[in-house]
N, C-alpha and C positions, 0 to 999 in steps of 0.2 A: 504494500500500500504506500502510495506516495503522499507523505505527510505535508510536503511542500505545496501540493496542489490544492487549490480552493475548490472543494466539492460543493456543488449547489444542486439540490434535489427539490422537485416540485411535483405536486399533484393538484387536484382540483380543490383541496381543502387547506393544505399547508405548504410552506416553503421552508426548506432547511438550508442554512448557509453557515460557514464557519463562524464561531464565536469571535468577536473582536472587542478590543478594549473600549471602543466607543459605545458598545451595547450596555455598558454599566448604567447609563442614565435611564434607559428603558427598563432594565431589570429591577431598578430601585422601586418601580411602581408595583411590582408583584412579588418580590422576594422576601419581604419582611413579615412572614406568617409562619410561626413555629410549626404549625401542623404540617406544612409542606415537607419539612425536614425531619419529622419525628422518627422515621425509620431509616434515615440516611446515615452513612458513616461519616458524613461531613457535618460539622457544627452549623447550626442555623445562624446565618448572618444576622446580627442584631442592629447593625448600623452601617453607614456607608463605607467606613474603613474596612470592616469585615467582608462586606460584599465585594469591594474592590480587590481584596486579597483573594477571595474565591475566584473571581474572574481571572486575575493574574496567574493563579495556580493552574487553572484549567488551560489557559493559553500556553503556559510553560509545559504542561503535560503533552501538548501537541508538538512543541519544539523538541521535546525529549523523546518523541515517538512512542509515548506510552498510551496516549488516548487522543481521539479526534473529536473535539467538542463542537456541537452545532447549537445555534439558536433555532427555536421553532417559531415561525411567523404564521399567525392566523391570517389566511388570505381574505377572510370576510371583513376583517377590521384593519388589516395592515399592521397590527400590533404584535410585538414579541410576547409569546405566551409562556415561554420557558426554555429549557435546555435539554439536550440529550447527547449521547456520545457513542462512538465505537470505542471499545477497549479490549484488553487482553487479546490482541490481534496475533494470531498464529497462522499466517497464510501458508506456511510449509505444511501445516496440518489441515488447511482449508477450513478454518473456523475462526470465529470472533465472538465477542460479547456485545450486546446492545444494552445500554443501561445509563446510569448516572442521570436518569430522567427526572425532571421535576417540572410542574406546571403551576402557574398562578391559580389560586382557588377558583376564580371565575371561569377559567378555561378547562377545569376538570369536568369529566363526564359530559363532554360536548362532542366527542369523536376526534378531537385533535390528537390525542395520544395514539389512537389506532391509525390515524392518517400518517403520523410521523413514523410509526413502526412499519407501515406499508412501504414507505420510501426507503428506509434503512434495510429492510429485508430484501426488497427488489434490487437494490444496489449490491448488497452482499452476495446474493445468489447469482446475479447477473454479471456486473462489471468485475467483482472481486473473485468470482468463481468459487465461492465457499460451498462446502457440503453441510455445514452446521452453523447455526446461530444460537448463542446461549443468552439466557436472561436469568437474573437472580433477584431475590428480594429477601428482606427480613421475614422469617417464618411467621412472625406476628402480624405482618401487614396483609390483612385479609383482602382489602380493596385491590391491592396490586396483584395478589395471587389470583383473584377472580378475573381481573382484566387479562392476565396472561392466558388463562384457560379459555376465555372468550375469544381471544385472537388465534386460538388453535395450537398454542404451545403445549408440550407434554411435560408434566411434572416428573422429574427424575429422582428426586430424593432430597433429604435434608442433611447438610453438613453441620454437625453440632459444634458449638463454640468456635465458629468459623472466623469471625471478624471482630475486631475491637471497635467499640463505640466511643464517641467523644466523652461520654459520662463515665468511662472506665469499665462499663459492663461488657460482656461478650454477647454476640448475637448468633443465633442459629440461622443459617442461610438456606433457603430452598431454591433449587436449580430447576430451570425449564429449558427446553430446546425446541427448535424447529429445524427439520432436516430438508435438504434440497428436494427429495421426492414428495414431501408433504407440502412444500411451498407451491407447487404447480396447482394443487387442489385448493389450497387456502386463498390464493390470489383470485380464484374464480368464485369463491364462496364468501369467506369472512371479509375479504378486502375488495369485493367486486365493484363497489361504488366509487372507488378512487381511480381517477384518470391518470395513468402513469406517463402520459405524454407530456412534454413540456420541460 
C-alpha cells in the first residue's frame, strides 16, 4: 500500500479522503462527546489541545506507515462526520484491518458508517487485492458488535485481556472478518444501495 498516495473514495452517501491537519476545526464540532470514545483505546479528547494531539498522532501514524486515516464526509450536508482508518496492513498476507472509526453523535445510525465501510471494503478487495478484512471492537460494545453483524461480518472469537485502556483497565476484544468470496454477495445485498462509481 502506498502511504504517500492520497486515496479518495466516494459513493452516493459519503466521501473519504485522507485526514489533514486543517480538519481539526471541523472535528472540534463533533469530537467532544465522551460517549463516542467510551470503548476506544484512545482517550476522549476533552479540549482543543487534546484533539489537536489526536489529529497529529493519526497523521504521524500514516507517515510511519502504521495506519491510513480518513475523514468521513457526509455528502448530504458536506460536513465531516468522523474518522476511520486502514491499519494492521499485511499485504504479503493479503489482509488488513478496518477500524479506528468514530462518528459524531448526530451522524450515528444514519447509514454513514455502513457507507464508509462499503468504500473501504470495495477498495481493499479491489485495488489492494486483499483476501481478508478484519474488524474488532471492545467485547462490551454491543452497538458496534450489532453493526458488524448487520454488515455481514463473521464473529470469530474473543481475545481476552487483549488491549490496554486509557483508564488502566484491560479490554477483551472481539474479532470479525469479511473474506473476499463473501464480499461478492455482500456488495449485492447489504451494500447494494451504494453507488461505487465516482
